[in-house]
Every structure is written in structure tokens, then in C-alpha cells.
N, C-alpha and C positions, 0 to 999 in steps of 0.2 A: 965332508962335504957332498963325497958320493952317495952318502945318505939320503941328502936333500935333495940332490936331482933325481935319486930314485922315487922319492913322494912325490916331488912335482909331476916325474912324467905319468905315475901313477894316477895322480890326481886329473890329470890332462884324458888319459884314455877312459876314466869313470866318468867324465862329463860328456863325452863324445856316442858312451853306450845309451841307447834309448830305452825309456822305460814305460811301465803303463800309464805313469802320470803324465808324461810329455804326451803319449797319443791323447790322452785324455783331453789335456788342454789344445793341442795342435789340430785336432780332428784330422789327421791325416788319412789321405785316399790311400786304398789298396793297391800294389804295383801289378802291370801286366807281368810282370818278370815273378814267377812260382820261387826262386831261387831266394829273391831279396826278400819277399815276405817271410818266407821261412827262417832266414835269416835274422831279420826284426822278432818274430816271434821267440826264438830261442835264445834272442839276449833278452827279451823279458822275461821269460820263464827259464831264465838259469838258475841252477841250483834248485829246482823245481821237480823232485825226481817223480810225481804223483802224475805229471804234465806227458801224456803219450805223443808222439808224431809219427804219425804212419804214412809214409808214403806209398803210393801205388800209380796205377794206369788204368785210367777209363776206358774201357772196351779193348784195351791191349795198346791204346795210340795215345791218348791224351794224356799227360802227365800231371799228378795231383798229390795232396797231403790232405791227411785227417787229424785234425787237433781237437784232442780232448783230454778231460780228469780222469784219471780211473779213481773209482767210489764213487762220481758223481754223474757218471754217463750209464745208460743200461747197455753193456760189453755186447751180451747176446744180440739184442736188437741190431747192433752196429754190424756185427757179423751177419747176420742174416738177412737182413733188410738194406744194408748198405753196402759193404764192400762186395758180398758175395756176388749179387745183382749187376754192380758196376764193372768188376773186374772180368768179368764175362766177356769173354770175343765174340761177336756177332757179325752177322753179314747185314743185318739190316741196316739202312741209310737212316739217319737223324740227321736234322737242319744245322742243330748245335748242340752244344752240351746241357743246357736248358731242357730241351725237349727230351733228351737222353734221361737225365736226372727226374723230369715229370713221369717217365714213364716206368723206370725202371727202380726208384727209390719208394718203398709200399710205407712212407710215414707221413703220417697226417699233418705235420706240422712244419712246414719246408719255405725258410723266407731267405732273400736275397738280402746281403749286407755287403755295403762299399767301404766302412771304414775301418781302420784298427781299432777304434774304440768299439766298435759294434761288435768285435769279433772277439775282443778281449771279454767285452759286458754277458756275451751270449756263452763264451767257453767258461767263465766263472758261474754261469747258472747252471752249468752241467750238460747244457746241449753242444754237441758237437758242431765242428766248424771243418767244411770243404774248401780248399783253396783249388783252385786250377791251373794251369800254366796257360799264358795269354789271354787271362780274363782279369778286368779290374776289380770282380765281384767274387764273393764267395757265397756260400750256402750254410745257413744254420738250420739245423735238425733238431726238431723236438723230443729229444730222448733221454731226456735227464732223469736219473733215480737215485734216491739216496734211501738211506735206511730212516724210519717214522717208527714214532711209538704210536701204539693203536689207542683208539678213542676209548677211555676208561671212566668210572666214576667221580665226580668231582671231590676233592681232597680239602678244599679251603671252605667251600661253602656247601656243606651237608644239610639233605631235606629229608622227611619221612614220606612224604607225597611228593611225587613230580619225578622229571625225568634224571634218567641216571648218565648221563654225558657231559662232557667236557671236553671243551679246546685243547687241541694238543699243538706239539712246536710247529708244525707244518702250516703254513699260510693257507695253501690251497685246500687243507683239508678243514680250515675252521672255516672259510669261507661257503664249504660246500655244506658243511652244519646248518649256515645260517640259510642259504639256499633251499634245504631241505624244509626249514619251517617257513619261510617266505616264499611263496612258487608265484612270485609275480615279478615281471620286466620294471615295474616302479620300484623294485630294489636296485641301487645303483652301488657300485664299487669302483672308485678311482683309485688308482695304483699311482705311486711314487715310490722312490728310492731316497733313503737317510744316510748319510755315512760315508766319507770321503774313500774308505778302504773297505769298510763292510758290506757297504751297497746293499743295505738291509732293506727288503720290501716293505712298504707301507700301504695298506689298504684304507682308504678312507669310505665307510658305507653310511647309506641314508635314502630313507624313504621320499621317493621324488613326489612332490604334491604334499607332502606331510611335513617334512623339514623345513626349516626357514632358510632360504637362500641365503640371507646374509650369514646365518650360522654356519652354513658349510662353505662360504667362502675363509669366514674368520679361520676356520680349522684348517683350512689347505694354507693361509698366509703363515699362520703359527708354525704350522709343519716345515715350510718352503724354508724359513728363516735359521733353520737347526743347520748349521755346520760345524761339524764335528768328527773325528776320526772313525769312529764307529757307535752301532747303536747294538747293544746286545741283550737289551729288555725293555719292557714298555714302561718300567720305571723310570728310566732315562731320558725318555720322551715326555712324560708327565712333567718331570720338573723343568724343562722347556716350555711348555704351554700353560702352565697354570697362571692365573694371574696372580697371587701373592704366594711369592714362596717362601716367604718368612711365617707363614702361619704356620700352627701346628695341624691345623685342620686340611685332610685333604680337599680338593676343589675338583677331583676327576676321578670318577668312578671306575675301580679297576674291578673285571670279573672274570672267571673262568667258565661261567655256563652260557651257553647259547640262547638258551630259553631267556634270562635275563637280557641281552645282549637285544632279543627280539623284542621282547616287551618294549624297550627305550625305545628302540628305531621307531615300532608304530605309534609310540607320542610325542614322536618330532624330534629325537636326540638325534645325533651322529655319534657312530662308533670308529673306533680307529684299531685296525687289526696290525700287529706286528709280528713280522716273519720271526720263527725262534721262540717264541714265548708261547704259554697257554692261556696269558692273560691279556687281555683285552681294556682297552679304555673306553668310555662315553662321555659324552659332554652333551651339555651342562649338567652339572648334579646341584643336588640340596643336600642340607643338614638330613632332611628327613628320609631321603632316597638310599642313604647310608644306613639308617636304622630301619630299614626295609629288608624283610627276607624274599625270596621267591616262593617260598611256602606260604607267606600270608594269602597269596591269590589262588591257590591251589585247595585249600579248606574252606569250610562252610565261614561266611563275614564273621558271624558272631565268635566263633573261636578265634579267627586271626585278629579281631578287635581287642580281645581279651589279651591273647597274647603281646598284642603293639603295646598297650598300658603297662605289662609287665615288665617288658622290655624299656620302655622310658623311666620306670622304676627304679630298678637295677642300673639304668645310667646314670642317674642322679645319685644314687648309692654308692657306685664304682667311683664317682668323683669327689663326693661330699663325706660319707661316712667317717676316714680317718683323720679329715681335718677336724669334723664335728669333736668326735671323740676327745682329741687335744684340747679344744677350745673348752668342753664342758670341764674336764679333768682338771686343765690349768686356771680357768677364769670364774666359770660359772657352775659353781657346786649345788646352787638354790635349784638349778634346773633338774636335778637328781633325785629322785625318791628317797628319802630316809634312809631305808633298809637297803636299798641297790648301793646306796654310797657306802654306807659302813660297810658292805661285803667286797665293793672295788677296793676302800681303803685298804682292808685286810690283805687282799692279793697283790695291792703295791707296797705292803710296808719293807720286803725284803728288796725291792728294786730299787739301785742305785740310781738310776738315770731319770731325769724329768720325762714327762709323757711325752715332747717332742722327740726328745732322743729316741725313746723306745720306738717310736712309731716309724721313724726313720730307718732304724735298724732292722725292724721288721719287713717294712715294704723293702728295702734294697734286695734282703736275703730272697724273697719273695720273687722280685722279678729276676733275680739271677739264677733260682731255680726254675724257674719258667724258660728262661732261655735255655739253660742248661738241657733242659727236657726238649725243646726243639732241636738242639745241635747233635743230641746223642745219638746214636742210632735207632732203628723204632722200636727194637727187641728190647730194650733196656731205659730208651727214655722216658717212657710213661711211669714205670717200676720207681726210676731214679726220681722223679720229681715229686710223685709222692709221698713214696716213703720217704726220702729225703727231709719233704716239709714237716712228717709227721713226726719224725725222729729231732730234728733241730728244733721243732715248736717244743716238744716235750723238754728236751735237753735245756732249753733255755727256760722255760718256767721253772723246773727243777734246782738250777742252779742261781736263778734269782735273778735273771738279765731282765727277762721281761714278765709282765703278768699274763695269767691266764685270759682275763678280757680282752688284752689288746691282741693276743694270737686270734680269736675269735674274730674281731673287727678287720684283722687283715684279711682272714681265710674267706670271711663275707665278702670284701672288698673283691678279692680275688675270683671268685666266683662270679660276682656279678659283672665283672668287665668281661666273662666270657660270654656273656647273653647278646652284646654288641655284634650282629653279624658280621660288619665289616673291617677286617684286621686292621686296617689303616685308621680307621674312626677308632678302633679299641685303642692303640697306640696313642692317638692323641690326648684319651682321656686319662691313660697311664702316665702321661707327660705331666699334665696338668696336674694330677694330683699333688706332685711334692711341691709345687709354689704357694696350692691352698693349704697344704700341712702348716710349711712355716708362716704363711699370713696368719693362721689361727693358732699357732704356737707364741707368736708375736703380740697378736692385737685380739685374739678372742673371736667372738662372733662379728664382730666390727669388720676385722678381717677377712672374714668367711664372705661378709656380704660386698668387702670393695672386690674380693677374687671375681665373685660372681657377676657382679655390674661389669669389671672389666672385660670378661668374656662375652656377657651379651652384647656389649658397644663392639667388640671385634668380630662378633659373628654378623652383627646388623651392617658392618662396612664391607664385609667378603664377598665377592662376587665370582661367579664361574662362569665365563666366557659370558659376560655381562649382565646374568642372570641373579639376583638378590638372592645370598646362602641359606636364607630363611625364608626364603617364597613358599608358599603361599602365605606364610603367616606375618611376614613382614616385608614387604606389604601386604595387606590383607587383600584375598582372593578367596571369595565366598563359593566361588564356583568350583574353586580346587580344594576345598577344604574336606570333599569325600573321602579323600585318600592318605590325610594327614594323622590326625589323631585318631579317627577311626578308617575301618575298611569296610566302605558302605558295600552292600551285594551288587555283583556285576549288573543288574538290569538298572541299576542308578547310575552308573558309572558311564554315563552316555558322552560325554564330552574329554577331550585331550587337555592335558594342561597347559596353559599360555605360556609361555616363556619372553619371548621377545618377536617384535616385528609381526607378519600375518602368520597363519597357521591354519590349518584345515581344523574345525572344530569339532565336530561329530564323528565319534568311532564307530558307532552303532545306533541301530531306531531307537526309537522312542517307544513308552508302552508295551514293553515286554515283561512286565512284572506277572510272575505266577499268578493265576485264577484259582483259588482253592474250589470255585463251584464250578469250575470245567467238569469234575467227574461226578456233579450230582444228575440223577435222570429228573 
């Protein structure tokens, strides 16, 4: 019985203890009693050893307290520019504490705050907060400082020619990278917070006068509807804002390159930058945007067009080559030349499995090796994946489990999937490869055609923020076709792509084609 009473007593006292969530909901104003304010903050930050409470006297007379988080605030700046000047005794007369702080504190960002919620928010951002006795307001000092990674070369989007800088995990560094490329006040960045506990900062970036206002509002609305405990990476936001969450195809473009984000902003798209991740999101996107690389636009247009065609070819190979092999070997022997058919039959003579099981074994093994290469340490990851594929493939052929042509088919398919620039698009193709193989193994070429028709119909129904996923090919927009199957020269790309609503049509002046006769005398 005593045990029950103790539990009830403990629950009552726990209910009376104020929490940060209560302050968030109630919007409690600060009291003019410093002791009451301090007690509330100490109860909120109970068992938080990294939260520092530093009591002191302003000018030797007014009692105050400084609250900050060790590791998020610049302690050297606090000592030199806050505590040291405020604690000095002086005979100079000041009208109030405000004028004293304005004249003594050499911090650029000082703002007055009135509620507990604002104080907790500023402390969580790393900004120290000063509370003064007999005052119902506090002061937030912009002295946040934490460890951050330096700007490095992109690891997921490598190029031969182009910028060698990538986004980092710090939001303000990422926004500054965009500001360095677009030096115009037309570049707008609107900030908001997502996540009840993480309070993750999210910045919506767009070009005023170029991006459609409806697209901007739709982006804000989708982000404001997110209610979750925390956002740790931009991929979590991507799942909340995409149009069709059950599609294997990505409907949001993710990138770690500032130049890619810049080019999309200048085309009228909207970028979403998330604090704590080097990957930003761009909306809307299309299938052809996912198959384009930044390097397509830095080299000469003939080379860019040739590489783009090669990329499209290997996209088809990555999706259909194993299923075509299974269909031909299982149902359509007449499609193979007799000499090649005899050679393939001889290589499969000792294989105990049908072609369908054979290709599934090899594809699953290859995907496992690829995943293992990603998860292993960098020093051994590449070696294990390549050597493992060679050893396992040779051993499987020697043991008679798979045939040599099957190893070649799987290897070519794997190489083809690496030519897709976007990792998310590559995963989608790799996922669809398996149902295509099953259709080929059961219905032959008819199954492959049914699979292709299903994929095309699905792509035609997809939308990215209201924009057709196969635009500008379906629906057809001839003006925008200059940057789809080919990469037209820059002097012909004088119009921006038209997504929806009103838009700024021209991106450059017309008549800039080079004249070969200019150098003639």
C-alpha cells in the first residue's frame, strides 16, 4: 500500500514540474523575478549537464544570469565580449539595463525576448540568453559556434569538368554557397522549423520573378503539414512531400552540388535546404532531369549529347538485358543465331537450374556484393566488391551452378546501372529489374512487353508538384525538347522550361550564335 502511495505522490510532483513542451504550448511570459525564472529553467534543463547557468552582477549592482549550452556557444566570445564588460564597476550613469548592454556588449546580433519559449529556442540554437532581475524581458546573444565540416569535393556526383565543392551539414554554409553563385537580392530564402523536438531548420529557396508563386506556396504548405518528432535528413522530408509515395521512381531531385541547385533555381524550380544534411531537394523534377549530369552542360554540346544517348542506351540495358536473356533462352531460341545458340547450350549443359533461377541467383548475389562494398570501410570496400564478384563468378561457373554467358549478362547489367547519374533513379531501375525477370521467365517477350507498357503507363500518371513526370515529352512541348534527347548549344537555350502557371520565359538574349566570319578581314 505504501508503495502505491509513493507512486501516486511521485506522479503528482511530476505533473507540477514545468517542461519545455508546456512552455511551447502556453507561451508563458518571463517574470520580473529572476529567482522564479531561474528555477523554471533549471527544472526544464534538469539532468542536462551541458547547460550552464552563470550568475553575475551587471555593473556590480543588477543581478543577472547567463544561460547557454556548452559546445554550442562561443565561450571565448562570452568571456571577452559579454561577461567581462558587463561585470565591470563603473561610475558612468546609464538610464537602464538596455542602454548598458547596448554600449558594453560588442556582439552584432542582440535581440530582446519575452517568453520562455523564445528563450528555450535561442538556447537550443546555441545563442546565450541573459536574464536580469526586475525585468520581464531577456536578451539573446548571437554567439553560437559548433564544429562543422569544411567544404569538400562531392562524393556522390563526381564530374571531370566543373566545380569541386559540395554542400555540408551546416545550413548557413550551404546558403552562403548559393549566395556566392547568385549575387542578386532576387534569390529569396524563407526559413521554417520542422520537428517537435529537433526543431530542424529548413530553408525554402527560390528566384523571385522566375519561380511560379503557386509552386512556392505549394512547397510551403506541404512542409508546414509535416508534424513529426524530428527530421534527421532531407530524405525524411522527401517522403512527406512527394506526390505518389508508392512509386519506385523518385519525384524529388536530391543533390549535394550547389551548381546543380543554382541551375535549377534559375530555371524556376524551388530548392529545399535542410540543416544537418549535405543533400538538398529540388522540386519539381522530371524523369529526364534525373538522367542528366552537371557535366552535360560544362562540356561542348556534341559531347554532351553523345554521352546522354549512351546513358539512355545503358538505362534500357540495365532494365531489360537480364529479362531479354531469360526470355530468349527459355522461349525464343529461334531469335539466336545457330552458332551462338550451340555455344550457349554447351555452356549451360552442366547447369542444373533453369535460366530464370540462374539469373535470380546471380542478380541477388551481385546486389549483395554491391551493398557490402558500400557498407565496408573505404580501404577494403572496393577491393572486396570487385574481387568478390570475380571469385564468386569464376567459382560458380566452375561448379556448374551458373553459365558463363549469365555471368557476362549480369556484369554488363551492373556496369550499365552505374551510368545513371542519380542514385535514387538507379535504385528504382534495379528494383524494377526483378519483376521484369519474373515476367520474362513466365511469359517470354510478351511478359517483357506487358512490363514495359505498365512502367510507361505508370510514368505517364506520375506528377511532381503537379508537373507531368515525362514532361516535356508527354505532354509534348517542342520548345523544351532542346534539353531532353539532345543538349542543344547554349546559344540556342534561350528559353526556360515551362512547368506550370506563369513563368519568366527568356533566360538570355537571342542572336548569340558565334559568327565564323568575324575573324575574316
